[in-house]
C-alpha positions as CSV (number, residue, x, y, z in Angstrom):
1,M,18.7,131.3,-74.5
2,P,22.4,132.5,-74.2
3,S,23.4,133.8,-77.6
4,A,26.0,136.1,-79.1
5,S,25.4,139.4,-80.8
6,F,27.7,140.9,-83.4
7,P,27.8,144.4,-84.9
8,A,27.1,145.0,-88.5
9,I,30.5,145.6,-90.0
10,H,30.6,146.8,-93.6
11,F,33.6,146.1,-96.0
12,A,33.5,148.4,-99.0
13,N,35.7,146.0,-101.0
14,L,33.0,143.4,-100.9
15,D,30.6,145.7,-102.8
16,D,32.7,145.2,-105.9
17,V,32.6,141.4,-105.9
18,A,31.0,140.1,-109.1
19,L,29.1,137.0,-108.1
20,P,29.0,134.3,-110.8
21,R,25.7,133.4,-112.3
22,V,24.2,130.1,-111.3
23,A,21.9,127.4,-112.7
24,R,19.8,124.8,-111.0
25,A,21.1,121.3,-111.3
26,R,18.9,118.4,-110.4
27,L,20.9,115.3,-109.2
28,S,19.8,111.7,-108.8
29,H,21.0,109.6,-105.9
30,P,20.6,105.9,-104.9
31,E,17.1,105.3,-103.6
32,G,16.4,101.8,-102.4
33,E,12.8,100.7,-101.9
34,A,11.0,102.6,-99.2
35,I,8.9,100.7,-96.6
36,A,5.3,101.3,-97.4
37,D,3.9,100.4,-94.0
38,I,6.2,101.7,-91.3
39,P,3.8,101.1,-88.4
40,G,3.3,97.6,-89.6
41,A,7.0,96.9,-89.7
42,V,7.4,98.4,-86.2
43,R,4.6,96.3,-84.7
44,K,6.0,93.1,-86.3
45,S,9.5,93.8,-84.8
46,V,8.2,94.5,-81.3
47,R,5.8,91.6,-81.1
48,A,8.5,89.2,-82.3
49,A,11.0,90.2,-79.6
50,P,11.5,87.2,-77.2
51,R,12.6,89.3,-74.3
52,L,9.5,91.5,-74.5
53,V,7.2,88.5,-74.9
54,A,8.7,86.9,-71.8
55,L,8.1,89.9,-69.5
56,P,5.2,89.5,-67.0
57,A,2.2,91.7,-67.5
58,G,2.6,95.1,-66.0
59,S,6.4,95.2,-66.5
60,S,7.9,98.6,-67.2
61,V,9.7,99.1,-70.5
62,A,11.8,102.2,-71.3
63,V,11.8,103.3,-74.9
64,A,15.0,105.1,-75.7
65,I,14.7,107.9,-78.2
66,G,17.6,110.1,-79.4
67,S,18.1,113.6,-80.7
68,R,18.4,112.8,-84.4
69,G,15.9,113.9,-87.0
70,I,15.0,110.4,-88.1
71,A,12.3,110.1,-90.7
72,A,8.9,109.4,-89.2
73,I,10.4,109.1,-85.7
74,P,7.2,110.4,-84.0
75,V,5.2,107.6,-85.8
76,I,7.8,105.0,-85.0
77,A,8.1,105.9,-81.3
78,R,4.3,106.1,-80.9
79,T,3.8,102.7,-82.6
80,V,6.5,101.1,-80.4
81,I,4.7,102.5,-77.3
82,E,1.3,101.4,-78.4
83,T,2.5,97.9,-79.3
84,I,4.3,97.5,-76.0
85,R,1.1,98.6,-74.1
86,G,-0.9,96.2,-76.2
87,M,1.3,93.4,-74.9
88,G,0.2,94.2,-71.4
89,L,3.4,96.1,-70.5
90,E,3.9,99.7,-69.2
91,P,6.0,101.8,-71.6
92,F,7.7,105.1,-70.8
93,V,10.2,107.2,-72.8
94,V,13.7,108.1,-71.9
95,P,15.8,110.7,-73.9
96,A,18.9,108.8,-75.0
97,M,21.1,111.7,-76.3
98,G,24.2,112.0,-74.2
99,S,24.8,115.6,-73.5
100,H,22.5,117.1,-76.1
101,G,19.9,119.6,-75.1
102,G,22.5,121.5,-73.1
103,G,23.1,118.6,-70.9
104,T,19.9,119.1,-68.9
105,A,16.8,117.0,-68.4
106,E,14.5,119.8,-69.4
107,G,16.7,120.6,-72.4
108,Q,16.4,117.0,-73.6
109,R,12.6,117.1,-73.2
110,E,12.7,120.2,-75.4
111,V,14.8,118.3,-78.0
112,L,12.1,115.6,-78.2
113,A,9.4,118.2,-78.5
114,N,11.3,119.9,-81.4
115,L,11.2,116.5,-83.1
116,G,7.4,116.3,-82.6
117,M,7.4,114.1,-79.5
118,T,5.7,115.1,-76.3
119,E,3.9,113.0,-73.6
120,D,0.6,113.9,-75.2
121,S,1.6,113.0,-78.8
122,L,3.4,109.8,-77.7
123,G,0.8,108.7,-75.2
124,A,3.4,107.8,-72.6
125,P,5.3,109.6,-69.8
126,I,8.8,111.0,-70.6
127,R,11.2,110.4,-67.7
128,A,14.1,112.7,-68.4
129,T,17.0,112.7,-66.1
130,M,20.8,113.2,-66.2
131,D,21.2,110.8,-63.3
132,V,23.1,107.6,-64.1
133,V,24.0,104.3,-62.6
134,D,27.6,103.0,-62.8
135,Y,28.0,99.6,-64.4
136,G,31.8,99.4,-63.8
137,T,34.8,99.9,-66.0
138,T,36.0,98.7,-69.4
139,P,39.3,96.9,-69.8
140,G,40.8,100.2,-70.7
141,G,39.5,101.9,-67.5
142,A,36.6,103.9,-68.8
143,R,33.6,104.0,-66.5
144,C,30.3,102.8,-67.9
145,K,27.4,105.1,-67.0
146,F,23.8,104.4,-67.9
147,D,20.5,106.3,-67.6
148,R,19.1,105.6,-64.1
149,N,15.4,105.5,-65.2
150,A,16.2,103.0,-68.0
151,A,18.4,100.9,-65.8
152,G,15.5,100.6,-63.3
153,A,13.0,99.3,-66.0
154,D,12.2,95.7,-66.6
155,G,13.0,96.1,-70.3
156,I,14.5,98.6,-72.7
157,V,13.8,99.2,-76.4
158,V,16.5,101.2,-78.2
159,V,15.4,103.0,-81.3
160,N,18.0,104.5,-83.6
161,R,19.1,105.1,-87.1
162,V,22.1,103.3,-88.5
163,K,24.3,105.8,-90.5
164,S,27.8,107.0,-91.1
165,H,29.4,109.1,-88.3
166,T,30.1,112.8,-88.8
167,T,33.9,112.6,-88.3
168,F,35.3,109.1,-88.6
169,D,35.1,105.9,-90.6
170,R,35.0,102.4,-89.1
171,P,32.9,99.2,-89.4
172,I,30.5,100.4,-86.7
173,E,29.6,104.1,-86.5
174,S,26.3,105.6,-85.5
175,G,23.5,103.2,-84.6
176,L,22.3,100.9,-81.8
177,V,25.8,100.4,-80.3
178,K,26.5,104.2,-80.1
179,M,23.1,104.9,-78.5
180,V,23.8,102.3,-75.8
181,A,27.3,103.7,-75.0
182,V,26.7,107.4,-75.5
183,G,23.0,108.2,-75.8
184,L,22.0,106.2,-72.7
185,G,25.2,107.1,-71.0
186,K,23.9,110.6,-70.7
187,A,26.5,113.5,-70.3
188,E,28.8,111.4,-68.0
189,G,28.8,108.5,-70.5
190,A,29.5,110.8,-73.4
191,R,32.4,112.3,-71.5
192,S,33.8,108.8,-70.8
193,V,33.7,108.1,-74.6
194,H,35.2,111.4,-75.8
195,R,37.7,112.1,-73.0
196,T,40.7,110.7,-74.8
197,G,39.9,112.2,-78.1
198,P,38.4,111.0,-81.5
199,T,40.2,107.7,-81.4
200,A,38.1,106.8,-78.4
201,L,35.2,106.5,-80.7
202,S,36.9,103.4,-82.2
203,D,38.1,101.9,-79.0
204,T,36.3,103.2,-75.9
205,L,32.8,103.4,-77.4
206,P,32.4,99.7,-78.3
207,A,34.0,98.6,-75.0
208,L,31.5,100.7,-73.0
209,A,28.6,99.3,-75.1
210,K,29.7,95.8,-74.3
211,V,29.6,96.5,-70.6
212,A,26.2,98.2,-70.8
213,L,24.8,95.3,-72.8
214,D,26.0,92.9,-70.1
215,H,24.3,94.8,-67.3
216,A,21.3,96.8,-68.6
217,P,17.9,95.1,-69.2
218,I,17.9,95.8,-72.9
219,S,15.2,93.8,-74.7
220,L,15.2,95.0,-78.3
221,G,16.8,97.4,-80.7
222,I,14.9,99.0,-83.6
223,A,17.5,99.7,-86.3
224,I,16.5,102.1,-89.1
225,V,18.1,102.9,-92.4
226,E,17.2,105.9,-94.6
227,N,18.0,106.7,-98.2
228,A,19.1,110.1,-99.5
229,A,15.5,111.2,-99.8
230,K,14.9,110.6,-96.0
231,E,12.7,107.6,-96.8
232,I,13.0,104.5,-94.5
233,V,14.3,101.6,-96.6
234,A,15.0,99.2,-93.7
235,L,13.5,98.7,-90.2
236,E,14.6,95.7,-88.2
237,G,14.1,94.4,-84.7
238,V,17.5,93.4,-83.3
239,A,18.2,91.3,-80.3
240,P,20.8,92.8,-77.9
241,E,23.4,90.2,-78.6
242,D,23.2,91.1,-82.3
243,F,23.6,94.9,-81.9
244,F,27.2,94.9,-83.2
245,S,26.7,92.6,-86.2
246,A,23.5,94.4,-87.2
247,D,25.1,97.8,-87.0
248,E,28.0,96.7,-89.2
249,R,25.8,95.1,-91.8
250,L,23.2,97.9,-91.9
251,L,26.0,100.6,-92.1
252,K,27.1,99.2,-95.4
253,H,23.6,99.4,-96.7
254,A,23.2,103.0,-95.4
255,K,26.5,104.1,-96.9
256,S,25.4,102.7,-100.3
257,L,22.4,105.1,-100.3
258,L,24.2,108.3,-99.3
259,A,23.8,111.5,-101.4
260,R,27.0,113.1,-102.5
261,L,28.0,116.1,-104.5
262,P,29.7,115.1,-107.8
263,F,32.7,117.4,-107.4
264,D,36.3,116.8,-106.3
265,Q,37.0,120.5,-105.8
266,I,34.8,123.4,-104.9
267,D,36.0,127.0,-104.5
268,A,33.0,128.4,-102.6
269,L,30.3,126.3,-100.9
270,V,27.2,128.1,-99.5
271,V,25.2,126.0,-97.1
272,E,21.8,127.6,-96.4
273,R,21.1,125.6,-93.2
274,I,22.9,123.5,-90.7
275,G,21.5,121.6,-87.8
276,K,21.6,118.5,-85.6
277,D,18.7,117.0,-87.6
278,I,21.0,117.3,-90.7
279,S,24.1,115.8,-89.2
280,G,25.5,115.2,-85.7
281,A,28.1,117.9,-86.6
282,G,25.6,120.2,-88.3
283,M,27.2,119.5,-91.7
284,D,28.3,116.2,-93.1
285,F,32.1,116.1,-93.5
286,A,31.8,113.9,-96.6
287,I,30.1,116.8,-98.3
288,T,32.2,119.7,-96.9
289,G,35.5,117.8,-96.9
290,R,36.0,119.1,-93.4
291,A,36.2,117.1,-90.1
292,D,38.9,119.6,-89.0
293,L,40.0,117.5,-86.0
294,R,43.7,117.5,-85.2
295,S,44.1,113.8,-84.9
296,I,41.9,112.8,-87.9
297,P,42.8,113.9,-91.4
298,N,40.2,115.5,-93.6
299,P,39.1,113.4,-96.6
300,E,41.2,114.0,-99.7
301,K,38.0,114.7,-101.7
302,P,36.2,116.9,-101.9
303,F,38.5,119.9,-101.3
304,V,36.4,123.0,-100.4
305,S,38.3,126.2,-100.2
306,R,35.7,128.3,-98.4
307,I,32.3,127.6,-96.7
308,A,29.6,130.0,-95.8
309,V,26.6,129.0,-93.5
310,L,23.5,131.2,-93.8
311,G,21.2,129.7,-91.2
312,L,19.9,127.0,-88.8
313,T,17.1,124.5,-89.3
314,K,14.0,124.9,-87.2
315,S,14.3,121.4,-85.7
316,T,17.8,122.0,-84.4
317,G,16.4,124.2,-81.7
318,G,19.3,126.7,-81.6
319,N,21.9,124.0,-81.6
320,G,24.3,125.4,-84.1
321,L,27.1,122.9,-83.5
322,G,29.2,122.7,-86.6
323,I,29.3,126.5,-87.2
324,G,33.0,126.2,-86.5
325,L,33.5,124.3,-89.7
326,A,32.5,127.4,-91.7
327,D,34.7,130.3,-92.8
328,F,31.8,132.9,-92.9
329,T,28.4,133.2,-91.4
330,T,25.8,135.9,-90.7
331,A,24.8,137.9,-87.7
332,D,21.3,136.5,-87.8
333,T,22.6,132.9,-87.8
334,V,24.9,133.5,-84.8
335,D,22.1,135.4,-82.9
336,R,20.0,132.2,-83.2
337,I,22.7,129.9,-81.8
338,D,22.2,128.6,-78.2
339,L,25.7,128.9,-76.9
340,Q,24.8,126.7,-73.9
341,Q,24.0,123.8,-76.2
342,I,27.0,124.0,-78.5
343,Y,29.5,124.7,-75.8
344,M,28.1,121.8,-73.7
345,N,28.4,119.5,-76.8
346,S,32.0,120.6,-77.4
347,I,33.1,120.4,-73.7
348,T,31.6,116.9,-73.4
349,S,32.9,115.7,-76.7
350,T,36.3,117.5,-76.2
351,M,36.0,118.6,-79.8
352,A,36.1,122.4,-79.3
353,E,36.6,123.1,-83.0
354,K,33.0,122.7,-84.0
355,S,31.7,125.5,-81.7
356,R,34.1,128.2,-82.8
357,I,32.5,131.2,-84.3
358,P,33.7,132.1,-87.9
359,I,33.9,135.5,-89.4
360,V,30.4,137.1,-88.9
361,L,29.1,139.4,-91.6
362,P,25.9,141.4,-91.6
363,D,23.8,139.4,-94.1
364,D,23.7,136.6,-96.7
365,R,24.9,138.9,-99.5
366,A,28.1,140.0,-97.6
367,A,28.8,136.4,-96.5
368,I,28.5,135.0,-100.0
369,R,30.6,137.8,-101.5
370,A,33.3,137.2,-98.9
371,T,33.2,133.4,-99.6
372,V,33.7,134.0,-103.3
373,A,36.3,136.8,-102.9
374,T,38.5,134.6,-100.6
375,S,38.1,131.3,-102.5
376,W,41.4,131.4,-104.4
377,S,39.7,131.3,-107.7
378,A,41.3,133.1,-110.7
379,S,38.5,135.7,-110.7
380,D,35.1,136.2,-109.2
381,P,33.1,135.0,-112.3
382,E,35.4,131.9,-112.6
383,T,34.7,130.8,-109.0
384,R,33.5,127.1,-108.7
385,L,30.5,128.1,-106.6
386,C,27.9,125.7,-105.2
387,I,24.8,126.6,-103.2
388,I,23.0,123.8,-101.3
389,R,20.1,123.8,-98.9
390,S,22.0,121.5,-96.5
391,T,24.4,118.6,-96.7
392,L,21.4,116.3,-96.5
393,H,19.3,117.9,-99.2
394,L,21.2,117.5,-102.4
395,D,18.5,116.7,-105.0
396,E,18.6,120.3,-106.2
397,I,21.8,122.5,-106.1
398,L,22.9,125.7,-107.7
399,V,26.2,125.8,-109.6
400,S,28.3,128.4,-111.4
401,P,29.4,127.9,-115.0
402,A,32.9,126.8,-113.8
403,L,31.4,124.0,-111.7
404,A,28.7,123.0,-114.1
405,A,31.4,121.5,-116.4
406,D,31.9,118.8,-113.8
407,L,28.3,117.7,-113.5
408,P,27.6,114.0,-114.4
409,S,26.0,113.4,-117.8
410,G,22.6,112.6,-116.2
411,A,22.3,115.8,-114.3
412,D,19.4,118.1,-115.4
413,L,20.8,121.7,-115.7
414,G,18.4,124.7,-115.9
415,G,18.9,128.2,-117.2
416,W,21.4,130.7,-115.9
417,Q,20.3,133.4,-113.5
418,D,21.8,136.1,-111.3
419,I,22.0,135.5,-107.6
420,R,19.4,137.7,-106.1
421,F,18.9,139.2,-102.6
422,D,16.1,141.2,-101.0
423,D,16.6,144.7,-99.6
424,A,17.9,143.3,-96.3
425,G,20.6,141.2,-98.0
426,R,18.8,137.9,-97.6
427,L,19.4,135.3,-100.3
428,L,16.4,134.9,-102.6
429,T,18.0,132.5,-105.1
430,R,17.6,129.3,-103.1
431,A,18.8,125.8,-103.8
432,Y,15.3,124.3,-103.8
433,A,12.9,125.7,-106.4
434,D,9.9,125.4,-104.1
435,E,11.3,127.7,-101.5
436,A,10.3,131.4,-101.2
437,G,12.1,133.7,-103.5
438,A,13.5,130.9,-105.7
């Protein structure tokens, strides 16, 4: 894995930073009613798909699976495969993740494995390739590329979560349409979408999806909506002609269930983990207040003065995309980043900002002290400090006294404590009480 290595640089002035005390705040978020029988909902959706039912026995069906950490995705994918096989058809899996996994077939197999999906666990072959067919051009001149293995199947089932995008707002964001245009477009398709910059996500992406839907043998979409607790609250079978309308309708549902921090302004935000399983950009810009793209303004709220990132999730597999949105990080974090993956993502998406390396300090203690010291607060103890596990996990957060005053009335605030570190400078006072050292 190509990674960077940074020297341990000590700054004596950081030794005198007086970190504010913190208290654990427990927040409540919209929940929705979780689906109790996920396999049952999947089987019902697959068996009711007219295009699958109409396929002759022995027909091949590609099951398109992406790189996102969707709740219960191994169970959903396996159930789709078993149900298709039970209908007398022959399923196989294709990675539908654009340029993720370093833009290589083997890298995309590894992404699926990191999400708990292998040929053995799924009970079906995984046919990974970066080869594509060309379905022609959009009215705007973008060429529509599509996974060659999927294009050669008799049917395709697209499985994806409908959610808000990491850098822009519009009626259709991440979902079935995006997977058709970008995920199944592989690296070449992703380049077609991103080449003209972020605005292409609003214009080029839907046009490419329309071309692909006209040509590819797509039989069904499985659209999934999660709540803030990563529970599945909606799972629908969608006919190809309804991909656009379903994405738009379900996106409204998904956005109504998002977890948010209840603050308009934060001086110092410490994010314990980032990763592609957390957000496509590693961190959700609606939490950090940063898209940091030249052609797209950051949201007015929240305004976050400084951000420190302390680590990567296990499931992200070294993909530290989004580290460029931080001001400070640690040597250990950067050492774990697979530069091939994040550079490939940025070159393909043309969004170089998210792969830039911020100021790298020796350990968590130095990174947090620097974040507080540079946060423009009146004094270190008065800093509006917030520590979160990730931008996805916001049930429990740590807040300083200056920030606690802005908590909603229903928040459960615990007792005050000093921020503690071990002898190696690793943070012990973690956002979630069930984690080691907390």
